[in-house]
Backbone as XML, in Angstrom:
<?xml version="1.0"?>
<chain id="A" units="angstrom">
  <residue number="1" name="MET">
    <atom name="N" x="-58.889" y="-62.564" z="-232.732"/>
    <atom name="CA" x="-59.272" y="-61.317" z="-232.090"/>
    <atom name="C" x="-58.284" y="-60.238" z="-232.524"/>
  </residue>
  <residue number="2" name="SER">
    <atom name="N" x="-58.785" y="-59.148" z="-233.071"/>
    <atom name="CA" x="-57.910" y="-58.070" z="-233.503"/>
    <atom name="C" x="-57.465" y="-57.255" z="-232.297"/>
  </residue>
  <residue number="3" name="SER">
    <atom name="N" x="-56.462" y="-56.408" z="-232.514"/>
    <atom name="CA" x="-55.982" y="-55.586" z="-231.402"/>
    <atom name="C" x="-57.056" y="-54.617" z="-230.922"/>
  </residue>
  <residue number="4" name="VAL">
    <atom name="N" x="-58.016" y="-54.273" z="-231.803"/>
    <atom name="CA" x="-59.112" y="-53.397" z="-231.412"/>
    <atom name="C" x="-60.015" y="-54.096" z="-230.400"/>
  </residue>
  <residue number="5" name="ASP">
    <atom name="N" x="-60.160" y="-55.430" z="-230.515"/>
    <atom name="CA" x="-61.050" y="-56.182" z="-229.650"/>
    <atom name="C" x="-60.416" y="-56.608" z="-228.326"/>
  </residue>
  <residue number="6" name="LYS">
    <atom name="N" x="-59.115" y="-56.493" z="-228.203"/>
    <atom name="CA" x="-58.442" y="-56.958" z="-226.994"/>
    <atom name="C" x="-58.725" y="-56.029" z="-225.819"/>
  </residue>
  <residue number="7" name="PRO">
    <atom name="N" x="-58.967" y="-56.599" z="-224.644"/>
    <atom name="CA" x="-59.175" y="-55.767" z="-223.462"/>
    <atom name="C" x="-57.940" y="-54.921" z="-223.178"/>
  </residue>
  <residue number="8" name="LYS">
    <atom name="N" x="-58.169" y="-53.673" z="-222.831"/>
    <atom name="CA" x="-57.083" y="-52.738" z="-222.593"/>
    <atom name="C" x="-56.771" y="-52.579" z="-221.107"/>
  </residue>
  <residue number="9" name="TYR">
    <atom name="N" x="-57.810" y="-52.723" z="-220.270"/>
    <atom name="CA" x="-57.649" y="-52.467" z="-218.841"/>
    <atom name="C" x="-58.049" y="-53.678" z="-218.017"/>
  </residue>
  <residue number="10" name="GLN">
    <atom name="N" x="-57.469" y="-53.793" z="-216.822"/>
    <atom name="CA" x="-57.807" y="-54.863" z="-215.895"/>
    <atom name="C" x="-58.777" y="-54.336" z="-214.846"/>
  </residue>
  <residue number="11" name="ILE">
    <atom name="N" x="-59.821" y="-55.107" z="-214.602"/>
    <atom name="CA" x="-60.804" y="-54.779" z="-213.584"/>
    <atom name="C" x="-60.620" y="-55.778" z="-212.445"/>
  </residue>
  <residue number="12" name="ASN">
    <atom name="N" x="-60.422" y="-55.281" z="-211.235"/>
    <atom name="CA" x="-60.176" y="-56.126" z="-210.066"/>
    <atom name="C" x="-61.318" y="-55.932" z="-209.080"/>
  </residue>
  <residue number="13" name="ILE">
    <atom name="N" x="-62.037" y="-57.023" z="-208.777"/>
    <atom name="CA" x="-63.092" y="-56.964" z="-207.769"/>
    <atom name="C" x="-62.445" y="-57.276" z="-206.427"/>
  </residue>
  <residue number="14" name="LEU">
    <atom name="N" x="-62.354" y="-56.261" z="-205.583"/>
    <atom name="CA" x="-61.681" y="-56.402" z="-204.288"/>
    <atom name="C" x="-62.367" y="-57.438" z="-203.411"/>
  </residue>
  <residue number="15" name="LYS">
    <atom name="N" x="-61.592" y="-58.036" z="-202.527"/>
    <atom name="CA" x="-62.042" y="-59.066" z="-201.587"/>
    <atom name="C" x="-62.454" y="-60.358" z="-202.301"/>
  </residue>
  <residue number="16" name="THR">
    <atom name="N" x="-62.053" y="-60.500" z="-203.566"/>
    <atom name="CA" x="-62.273" y="-61.732" z="-204.327"/>
    <atom name="C" x="-61.005" y="-61.984" z="-205.135"/>
  </residue>
  <residue number="17" name="ASP">
    <atom name="N" x="-60.970" y="-63.087" z="-205.843"/>
    <atom name="CA" x="-59.855" y="-63.338" z="-206.752"/>
    <atom name="C" x="-60.283" y="-63.078" z="-208.193"/>
  </residue>
  <residue number="18" name="ILE">
    <atom name="N" x="-61.334" y="-62.289" z="-208.364"/>
    <atom name="CA" x="-61.886" y="-62.045" z="-209.698"/>
    <atom name="C" x="-61.226" y="-60.832" z="-210.336"/>
  </residue>
  <residue number="19" name="GLU">
    <atom name="N" x="-60.675" y="-61.063" z="-211.519"/>
    <atom name="CA" x="-60.060" y="-60.023" z="-212.318"/>
    <atom name="C" x="-60.359" y="-60.345" z="-213.772"/>
  </residue>
  <residue number="20" name="PHE">
    <atom name="N" x="-60.617" y="-59.342" z="-214.566"/>
    <atom name="CA" x="-60.911" y="-59.564" z="-215.983"/>
    <atom name="C" x="-60.535" y="-58.329" z="-216.783"/>
  </residue>
  <residue number="21" name="GLY">
    <atom name="N" x="-60.387" y="-58.509" z="-218.073"/>
    <atom name="CA" x="-60.063" y="-57.407" z="-218.957"/>
    <atom name="C" x="-61.320" y="-56.717" z="-219.453"/>
  </residue>
  <residue number="22" name="CYS">
    <atom name="N" x="-61.183" y="-55.437" z="-219.758"/>
    <atom name="CA" x="-62.316" y="-54.652" z="-220.253"/>
    <atom name="C" x="-61.790" y="-53.592" z="-221.218"/>
  </residue>
  <residue number="23" name="ARG">
    <atom name="N" x="-62.464" y="-53.438" z="-222.340"/>
    <atom name="CA" x="-62.106" y="-52.390" z="-223.291"/>
    <atom name="C" x="-62.714" y="-51.062" z="-222.842"/>
  </residue>
  <residue number="24" name="GLU">
    <atom name="N" x="-62.161" y="-49.975" z="-223.355"/>
    <atom name="CA" x="-62.694" y="-48.681" z="-222.953"/>
    <atom name="C" x="-63.993" y="-48.323" z="-223.662"/>
  </residue>
  <residue number="25" name="ASP">
    <atom name="N" x="-64.390" y="-49.111" z="-224.646"/>
    <atom name="CA" x="-65.652" y="-48.835" z="-225.341"/>
    <atom name="C" x="-66.787" y="-49.748" z="-224.859"/>
  </residue>
  <residue number="26" name="GLN">
    <atom name="N" x="-66.596" y="-50.392" z="-223.708"/>
    <atom name="CA" x="-67.645" y="-51.251" z="-223.153"/>
    <atom name="C" x="-67.767" y="-51.006" z="-221.654"/>
  </residue>
  <residue number="27" name="SER">
    <atom name="N" x="-68.961" y="-51.261" z="-221.136"/>
    <atom name="CA" x="-69.159" y="-51.084" z="-219.701"/>
    <atom name="C" x="-68.415" y="-52.178" z="-218.941"/>
  </residue>
  <residue number="28" name="ILE">
    <atom name="N" x="-68.133" y="-51.917" z="-217.690"/>
    <atom name="CA" x="-67.492" y="-52.918" z="-216.837"/>
    <atom name="C" x="-68.351" y="-54.180" z="-216.777"/>
  </residue>
  <residue number="29" name="LEU">
    <atom name="N" x="-69.666" y="-54.020" z="-216.684"/>
    <atom name="CA" x="-70.559" y="-55.174" z="-216.625"/>
    <atom name="C" x="-70.481" y="-55.991" z="-217.915"/>
  </residue>
  <residue number="30" name="HIS">
    <atom name="N" x="-70.454" y="-55.322" z="-219.058"/>
    <atom name="CA" x="-70.356" y="-56.029" z="-220.338"/>
    <atom name="C" x="-69.005" y="-56.725" z="-220.467"/>
  </residue>
  <residue number="31" name="GLY">
    <atom name="N" x="-67.936" y="-56.043" z="-220.041"/>
    <atom name="CA" x="-66.602" y="-56.649" z="-220.093"/>
    <atom name="C" x="-66.522" y="-57.907" z="-219.255"/>
  </residue>
  <residue number="32" name="MET">
    <atom name="N" x="-67.144" y="-57.878" z="-218.076"/>
    <atom name="CA" x="-67.159" y="-59.059" z="-217.204"/>
    <atom name="C" x="-67.864" y="-60.221" z="-217.905"/>
  </residue>
  <residue number="33" name="GLY">
    <atom name="N" x="-69.014" y="-59.948" z="-218.498"/>
    <atom name="CA" x="-69.756" y="-60.995" z="-219.189"/>
    <atom name="C" x="-68.999" y="-61.530" z="-220.388"/>
  </residue>
  <residue number="34" name="GLN">
    <atom name="N" x="-68.377" y="-60.641" z="-221.146"/>
    <atom name="CA" x="-67.623" y="-61.061" z="-222.323"/>
    <atom name="C" x="-66.421" y="-61.918" z="-221.930"/>
  </residue>
  <residue number="35" name="ALA">
    <atom name="N" x="-65.849" y="-61.651" z="-220.752"/>
    <atom name="CA" x="-64.712" y="-62.435" z="-220.265"/>
    <atom name="C" x="-65.163" y="-63.758" z="-219.642"/>
  </residue>
  <residue number="36" name="GLY">
    <atom name="N" x="-66.485" y="-63.958" z="-219.539"/>
    <atom name="CA" x="-66.994" y="-65.193" z="-218.947"/>
    <atom name="C" x="-66.846" y="-65.241" z="-217.446"/>
  </residue>
  <residue number="37" name="ARG">
    <atom name="N" x="-66.739" y="-64.084" z="-216.817"/>
    <atom name="CA" x="-66.558" y="-64.017" z="-215.371"/>
    <atom name="C" x="-67.870" y="-63.646" z="-214.694"/>
  </residue>
  <residue number="38" name="LYS">
    <atom name="N" x="-67.927" y="-63.885" z="-213.392"/>
    <atom name="CA" x="-69.052" y="-63.487" z="-212.556"/>
    <atom name="C" x="-68.482" y="-62.734" z="-211.377"/>
  </residue>
  <residue number="39" name="GLY">
    <atom name="N" x="-69.331" y="-62.067" z="-210.629"/>
    <atom name="CA" x="-68.858" y="-61.340" z="-209.462"/>
    <atom name="C" x="-69.694" y="-60.110" z="-209.193"/>
  </residue>
  <residue number="40" name="ILE">
    <atom name="N" x="-70.110" y="-59.428" z="-210.254"/>
    <atom name="CA" x="-70.992" y="-58.277" z="-210.104"/>
    <atom name="C" x="-72.388" y="-58.748" z="-210.493"/>
  </residue>
  <residue number="41" name="PRO">
    <atom name="N" x="-73.358" y="-58.663" z="-209.582"/>
    <atom name="CA" x="-74.715" y="-59.083" z="-209.946"/>
    <atom name="C" x="-75.261" y="-58.179" z="-211.051"/>
  </residue>
  <residue number="42" name="SER">
    <atom name="N" x="-76.121" y="-58.724" z="-211.879"/>
    <atom name="CA" x="-76.695" y="-57.912" z="-212.949"/>
    <atom name="C" x="-78.187" y="-58.165" z="-213.049"/>
  </residue>
  <residue number="43" name="GLY">
    <atom name="N" x="-78.873" y="-57.150" z="-213.506"/>
    <atom name="CA" x="-80.317" y="-57.240" z="-213.653"/>
    <atom name="C" x="-80.745" y="-56.734" z="-215.009"/>
  </residue>
  <residue number="44" name="CYS">
    <atom name="N" x="-81.081" y="-55.454" z="-215.081"/>
    <atom name="CA" x="-81.686" y="-54.896" z="-216.287"/>
    <atom name="C" x="-80.674" y="-54.503" z="-217.357"/>
  </residue>
  <residue number="45" name="HIS">
    <atom name="N" x="-79.432" y="-54.290" z="-217.015"/>
    <atom name="CA" x="-78.355" y="-53.873" z="-217.925"/>
    <atom name="C" x="-78.586" y="-52.492" z="-218.521"/>
  </residue>
  <residue number="46" name="GLY">
    <atom name="N" x="-79.482" y="-51.709" z="-217.942"/>
    <atom name="CA" x="-79.764" y="-50.394" z="-218.480"/>
    <atom name="C" x="-79.722" y="-49.269" z="-217.465"/>
  </residue>
  <residue number="47" name="GLY">
    <atom name="N" x="-79.353" y="-49.565" z="-216.222"/>
    <atom name="CA" x="-79.228" y="-48.534" z="-215.206"/>
    <atom name="C" x="-80.469" y="-48.295" z="-214.372"/>
  </residue>
  <residue number="48" name="GLY">
    <atom name="N" x="-81.502" y="-49.084" z="-214.558"/>
    <atom name="CA" x="-82.741" y="-48.844" z="-213.837"/>
    <atom name="C" x="-82.898" y="-49.586" z="-212.533"/>
  </residue>
  <residue number="49" name="CYS">
    <atom name="N" x="-82.303" y="-50.764" z="-212.413"/>
    <atom name="CA" x="-82.595" y="-51.603" z="-211.248"/>
    <atom name="C" x="-81.629" y="-51.414" z="-210.082"/>
  </residue>
  <residue number="50" name="GLY">
    <atom name="N" x="-80.401" y="-51.001" z="-210.337"/>
    <atom name="CA" x="-79.426" y="-50.796" z="-209.268"/>
    <atom name="C" x="-78.734" y="-52.048" z="-208.779"/>
  </residue>
  <residue number="51" name="VAL">
    <atom name="N" x="-79.024" y="-53.186" z="-209.377"/>
    <atom name="CA" x="-78.435" y="-54.443" z="-208.925"/>
    <atom name="C" x="-76.912" y="-54.455" z="-209.101"/>
  </residue>
  <residue number="52" name="CYS">
    <atom name="N" x="-76.406" y="-53.794" z="-210.138"/>
    <atom name="CA" x="-74.966" y="-53.824" z="-210.425"/>
    <atom name="C" x="-74.201" y="-52.687" z="-209.750"/>
  </residue>
  <residue number="53" name="LYS">
    <atom name="N" x="-74.698" y="-52.208" z="-208.621"/>
    <atom name="CA" x="-74.080" y="-51.098" z="-207.900"/>
    <atom name="C" x="-72.694" y="-51.502" z="-207.393"/>
  </residue>
  <residue number="54" name="ILE">
    <atom name="N" x="-71.721" y="-50.631" z="-207.666"/>
    <atom name="CA" x="-70.336" y="-50.861" z="-207.256"/>
    <atom name="C" x="-69.788" y="-49.583" z="-206.627"/>
  </residue>
  <residue number="55" name="LYS">
    <atom name="N" x="-68.654" y="-49.722" z="-205.944"/>
    <atom name="CA" x="-67.905" y="-48.552" z="-205.486"/>
    <atom name="C" x="-66.514" y="-48.665" z="-206.085"/>
  </residue>
  <residue number="56" name="ILE">
    <atom name="N" x="-66.158" y="-47.701" z="-206.900"/>
    <atom name="CA" x="-64.841" y="-47.693" z="-207.515"/>
    <atom name="C" x="-63.862" y="-47.064" z="-206.534"/>
  </residue>
  <residue number="57" name="THR">
    <atom name="N" x="-62.828" y="-47.828" z="-206.189"/>
    <atom name="CA" x="-61.863" y="-47.352" z="-205.200"/>
    <atom name="C" x="-60.555" y="-46.883" z="-205.827"/>
  </residue>
  <residue number="58" name="ALA">
    <atom name="N" x="-60.312" y="-47.259" z="-207.082"/>
    <atom name="CA" x="-59.100" y="-46.818" z="-207.772"/>
    <atom name="C" x="-59.328" y="-46.891" z="-209.272"/>
  </residue>
  <residue number="59" name="GLY">
    <atom name="N" x="-58.772" y="-45.933" z="-209.982"/>
    <atom name="CA" x="-58.846" y="-45.934" z="-211.429"/>
    <atom name="C" x="-59.640" y="-44.763" z="-211.970"/>
  </residue>
  <residue number="60" name="THR">
    <atom name="N" x="-59.548" y="-44.583" z="-213.285"/>
    <atom name="CA" x="-60.295" y="-43.530" z="-213.958"/>
    <atom name="C" x="-61.287" y="-44.160" z="-214.920"/>
  </residue>
  <residue number="61" name="TYR">
    <atom name="N" x="-62.364" y="-43.440" z="-215.184"/>
    <atom name="CA" x="-63.469" y="-43.981" z="-215.970"/>
    <atom name="C" x="-64.347" y="-42.842" z="-216.465"/>
  </residue>
  <residue number="62" name="VAL">
    <atom name="N" x="-65.238" y="-43.165" z="-217.367"/>
    <atom name="CA" x="-66.329" y="-42.272" z="-217.745"/>
    <atom name="C" x="-67.607" y="-43.012" z="-217.410"/>
  </residue>
  <residue number="63" name="SER">
    <atom name="N" x="-68.652" y="-42.249" z="-217.098"/>
    <atom name="CA" x="-69.899" y="-42.912" z="-216.753"/>
    <atom name="C" x="-71.081" y="-42.180" z="-217.361"/>
  </residue>
  <residue number="64" name="GLY">
    <atom name="N" x="-72.120" y="-42.954" z="-217.613"/>
    <atom name="CA" x="-73.368" y="-42.390" z="-218.072"/>
    <atom name="C" x="-74.153" y="-41.847" z="-216.891"/>
  </residue>
  <residue number="65" name="LYS">
    <atom name="N" x="-75.318" y="-41.343" z="-217.196"/>
    <atom name="CA" x="-76.187" y="-40.778" z="-216.163"/>
    <atom name="C" x="-76.618" y="-41.874" z="-215.196"/>
  </residue>
  <residue number="66" name="MET">
    <atom name="N" x="-76.533" y="-41.567" z="-213.899"/>
    <atom name="CA" x="-76.938" y="-42.505" z="-212.861"/>
    <atom name="C" x="-78.403" y="-42.280" z="-212.490"/>
  </residue>
  <residue number="67" name="ASN">
    <atom name="N" x="-79.123" y="-43.351" z="-212.287"/>
    <atom name="CA" x="-80.512" y="-43.322" z="-211.856"/>
    <atom name="C" x="-80.540" y="-42.871" z="-210.391"/>
  </residue>
  <residue number="68" name="ARG">
    <atom name="N" x="-81.140" y="-41.731" z="-210.111"/>
    <atom name="CA" x="-81.156" y="-41.192" z="-208.748"/>
    <atom name="C" x="-82.009" y="-42.016" z="-207.795"/>
  </residue>
  <residue number="69" name="ASP">
    <atom name="N" x="-82.808" y="-42.928" z="-208.295"/>
    <atom name="CA" x="-83.547" y="-43.832" z="-207.416"/>
    <atom name="C" x="-82.623" y="-44.869" z="-206.785"/>
  </residue>
  <residue number="70" name="VAL">
    <atom name="N" x="-81.463" y="-45.113" z="-207.399"/>
    <atom name="CA" x="-80.553" y="-46.148" z="-206.886"/>
    <atom name="C" x="-79.166" y="-45.623" z="-206.519"/>
  </residue>
  <residue number="71" name="ILE">
    <atom name="N" x="-78.769" y="-44.452" z="-207.045"/>
    <atom name="CA" x="-77.485" y="-43.829" z="-206.714"/>
    <atom name="C" x="-77.753" y="-42.345" z="-206.432"/>
  </residue>
  <residue number="72" name="THR">
    <atom name="N" x="-77.554" y="-41.927" z="-205.196"/>
    <atom name="CA" x="-77.753" y="-40.518" z="-204.865"/>
    <atom name="C" x="-76.559" y="-39.697" z="-205.367"/>
  </residue>
  <residue number="73" name="GLU">
    <atom name="N" x="-76.727" y="-38.387" z="-205.421"/>
    <atom name="CA" x="-75.616" y="-37.517" z="-205.818"/>
    <atom name="C" x="-74.440" y="-37.675" z="-204.866"/>
  </residue>
  <residue number="74" name="GLU">
    <atom name="N" x="-74.724" y="-37.803" z="-203.578"/>
    <atom name="CA" x="-73.663" y="-37.964" z="-202.589"/>
    <atom name="C" x="-72.913" y="-39.282" z="-202.800"/>
  </residue>
  <residue number="75" name="GLU">
    <atom name="N" x="-73.659" y="-40.361" z="-203.067"/>
    <atom name="CA" x="-73.010" y="-41.649" z="-203.343"/>
    <atom name="C" x="-72.143" y="-41.547" z="-204.589"/>
  </residue>
  <residue number="76" name="GLU">
    <atom name="N" x="-72.680" y="-40.940" z="-205.635"/>
    <atom name="CA" x="-71.916" y="-40.830" z="-206.878"/>
    <atom name="C" x="-70.621" y="-40.054" z="-206.649"/>
  </residue>
  <residue number="77" name="ALA">
    <atom name="N" x="-70.690" y="-38.984" z="-205.887"/>
    <atom name="CA" x="-69.493" y="-38.194" z="-205.585"/>
    <atom name="C" x="-68.467" y="-38.999" z="-204.788"/>
  </residue>
  <residue number="78" name="SER">
    <atom name="N" x="-68.918" y="-40.035" z="-204.074"/>
    <atom name="CA" x="-68.026" y="-40.891" z="-203.284"/>
    <atom name="C" x="-67.552" y="-42.126" z="-204.047"/>
  </residue>
  <residue number="79" name="GLY">
    <atom name="N" x="-67.849" y="-42.208" z="-205.346"/>
    <atom name="CA" x="-67.346" y="-43.315" z="-206.157"/>
    <atom name="C" x="-68.332" y="-44.427" z="-206.424"/>
  </residue>
  <residue number="80" name="TYR">
    <atom name="N" x="-69.561" y="-44.311" z="-205.950"/>
    <atom name="CA" x="-70.570" y="-45.329" z="-206.223"/>
    <atom name="C" x="-71.097" y="-45.141" z="-207.638"/>
  </residue>
  <residue number="81" name="LYS">
    <atom name="N" x="-71.208" y="-46.239" z="-208.363"/>
    <atom name="CA" x="-71.654" y="-46.213" z="-209.752"/>
    <atom name="C" x="-72.456" y="-47.475" z="-210.041"/>
  </residue>
  <residue number="82" name="LEU">
    <atom name="N" x="-73.029" y="-47.513" z="-211.224"/>
    <atom name="CA" x="-73.650" y="-48.736" z="-211.745"/>
    <atom name="C" x="-72.694" y="-49.308" z="-212.778"/>
  </residue>
  <residue number="83" name="ALA">
    <atom name="N" x="-72.326" y="-50.559" z="-212.622"/>
    <atom name="CA" x="-71.329" y="-51.178" z="-213.502"/>
    <atom name="C" x="-71.774" y="-51.190" z="-214.960"/>
  </residue>
  <residue number="84" name="CYS">
    <atom name="N" x="-73.074" y="-51.156" z="-215.193"/>
    <atom name="CA" x="-73.585" y="-51.137" z="-216.570"/>
    <atom name="C" x="-73.432" y="-49.773" z="-217.219"/>
  </residue>
  <residue number="85" name="LYS">
    <atom name="N" x="-73.054" y="-48.759" z="-216.442"/>
    <atom name="CA" x="-72.950" y="-47.392" z="-216.951"/>
    <atom name="C" x="-71.538" y="-46.816" z="-216.874"/>
  </residue>
  <residue number="86" name="VAL">
    <atom name="N" x="-70.540" y="-47.668" z="-216.580"/>
    <atom name="CA" x="-69.162" y="-47.190" z="-216.412"/>
    <atom name="C" x="-68.246" y="-47.852" z="-217.427"/>
  </residue>
  <residue number="87" name="GLU">
    <atom name="N" x="-67.454" y="-47.019" z="-218.119"/>
    <atom name="CA" x="-66.439" y="-47.514" z="-219.050"/>
    <atom name="C" x="-65.065" y="-47.110" z="-218.517"/>
  </residue>
  <residue number="88" name="PRO">
    <atom name="N" x="-64.133" y="-48.063" z="-218.418"/>
    <atom name="CA" x="-62.819" y="-47.757" z="-217.835"/>
    <atom name="C" x="-61.946" y="-46.916" z="-218.749"/>
  </residue>
  <residue number="89" name="ARG">
    <atom name="N" x="-61.071" y="-46.118" z="-218.126"/>
    <atom name="CA" x="-60.031" y="-45.385" z="-218.837"/>
    <atom name="C" x="-58.664" y="-45.688" z="-218.240"/>
  </residue>
  <residue number="90" name="SER">
    <atom name="N" x="-58.656" y="-46.641" z="-217.297"/>
    <atom name="CA" x="-57.428" y="-47.152" z="-216.689"/>
    <atom name="C" x="-57.807" y="-48.465" z="-216.013"/>
  </residue>
  <residue number="91" name="ASP">
    <atom name="N" x="-56.846" y="-49.132" z="-215.386"/>
    <atom name="CA" x="-57.183" y="-50.283" z="-214.557"/>
    <atom name="C" x="-58.100" y="-49.794" z="-213.438"/>
  </residue>
  <residue number="92" name="ILE">
    <atom name="N" x="-59.025" y="-50.645" z="-213.021"/>
    <atom name="CA" x="-60.034" y="-50.274" z="-212.025"/>
    <atom name="C" x="-60.031" y="-51.280" z="-210.881"/>
  </residue>
  <residue number="93" name="ALA">
    <atom name="N" x="-60.128" y="-50.783" z="-209.653"/>
    <atom name="CA" x="-60.382" y="-51.616" z="-208.473"/>
    <atom name="C" x="-61.755" y="-51.202" z="-207.955"/>
  </residue>
  <residue number="94" name="LEU">
    <atom name="N" x="-62.575" y="-52.199" z="-207.614"/>
    <atom name="CA" x="-63.933" y="-51.884" z="-207.178"/>
    <atom name="C" x="-64.421" y="-52.863" z="-206.133"/>
  </residue>
  <residue number="95" name="GLU">
    <atom name="N" x="-65.433" y="-52.430" z="-205.405"/>
    <atom name="CA" x="-66.138" y="-53.275" z="-204.448"/>
    <atom name="C" x="-67.557" y="-53.458" z="-204.954"/>
  </residue>
  <residue number="96" name="VAL">
    <atom name="N" x="-68.109" y="-54.640" z="-204.780"/>
    <atom name="CA" x="-69.489" y="-54.902" z="-205.164"/>
    <atom name="C" x="-70.400" y="-54.467" z="-204.020"/>
  </residue>
  <residue number="97" name="ILE">
    <atom name="N" x="-71.393" y="-53.656" z="-204.344"/>
    <atom name="CA" x="-72.347" y="-53.155" z="-203.363"/>
    <atom name="C" x="-73.727" y="-53.762" z="-203.621"/>
  </residue>
  <residue number="98" name="GLY">
    <atom name="N" x="-74.102" y="-53.840" z="-204.888"/>
    <atom name="CA" x="-75.436" y="-54.296" z="-205.273"/>
    <atom name="C" x="-75.685" y="-55.749" z="-204.930"/>
  </residue>
  <residue number="99" name="LYS">
    <atom name="N" x="-76.948" y="-56.048" z="-204.700"/>
    <atom name="CA" x="-77.365" y="-57.420" z="-204.411"/>
    <atom name="C" x="-78.658" y="-57.680" z="-205.163"/>
  </residue>
  <residue number="100" name="MET">
    <atom name="N" x="-78.814" y="-58.884" z="-205.641"/>
    <atom name="CA" x="-80.037" y="-59.247" z="-206.345"/>
    <atom name="C" x="-81.200" y="-59.237" z="-205.360"/>
  </residue>
  <residue number="101" name="ARG">
    <atom name="N" x="-82.196" y="-58.414" z="-205.649"/>
    <atom name="CA" x="-83.365" y="-58.315" z="-204.785"/>
    <atom name="C" x="-84.549" y="-59.101" z="-205.309"/>
  </residue>
  <residue number="102" name="ARG">
    <atom name="N" x="-84.579" y="-59.295" z="-206.612"/>
    <atom name="CA" x="-85.642" y="-60.065" z="-207.241"/>
    <atom name="C" x="-85.112" y="-60.605" z="-208.548"/>
  </residue>
  <residue number="103" name="SER">
    <atom name="N" x="-85.811" y="-61.537" z="-209.115"/>
    <atom name="CA" x="-85.372" y="-62.141" z="-210.373"/>
    <atom name="C" x="-85.668" y="-61.204" z="-211.531"/>
  </residue>
  <residue number="104" name="TYR">
    <atom name="N" x="-84.718" y="-61.124" z="-212.446"/>
    <atom name="CA" x="-84.902" y="-60.373" z="-213.683"/>
    <atom name="C" x="-84.757" y="-61.356" z="-214.820"/>
  </residue>
  <residue number="105" name="PHE">
    <atom name="N" x="-85.631" y="-61.234" z="-215.789"/>
    <atom name="CA" x="-85.585" y="-62.124" z="-216.947"/>
    <atom name="C" x="-85.385" y="-61.292" z="-218.187"/>
  </residue>
  <residue number="106" name="GLY">
    <atom name="N" x="-84.804" y="-61.885" z="-219.186"/>
    <atom name="CA" x="-84.601" y="-61.175" z="-220.442"/>
    <atom name="C" x="-83.226" y="-60.557" z="-220.485"/>
  </residue>
  <residue number="107" name="ALA">
    <atom name="N" x="-83.173" y="-59.235" z="-220.470"/>
    <atom name="CA" x="-81.942" y="-58.467" z="-220.597"/>
    <atom name="C" x="-80.828" y="-59.175" z="-219.995"/>
  </residue>
</chain>
């Protein structure tokens, strides 16, 4: 693994013992999967289903556009995000909010 591929930041899922590394060029959800960890539920991996909803309580990040059907503007302003749409820019502490509501296949 080259230094470019090494995780730069630590992601800590609060109220669990789950922690994993994540690069700044990958989403938190992708970093978790690449590290072989579980903890954040996942569904579509594209921001449409809302299953990977989290609340970031500490850290800096960049995020893509949030689906307003699953994250309101008020929630987003309070730190709620979709893990598939957030890339870390520092170590991150988060709480898992999303829950699997139905089975997703494929993605």
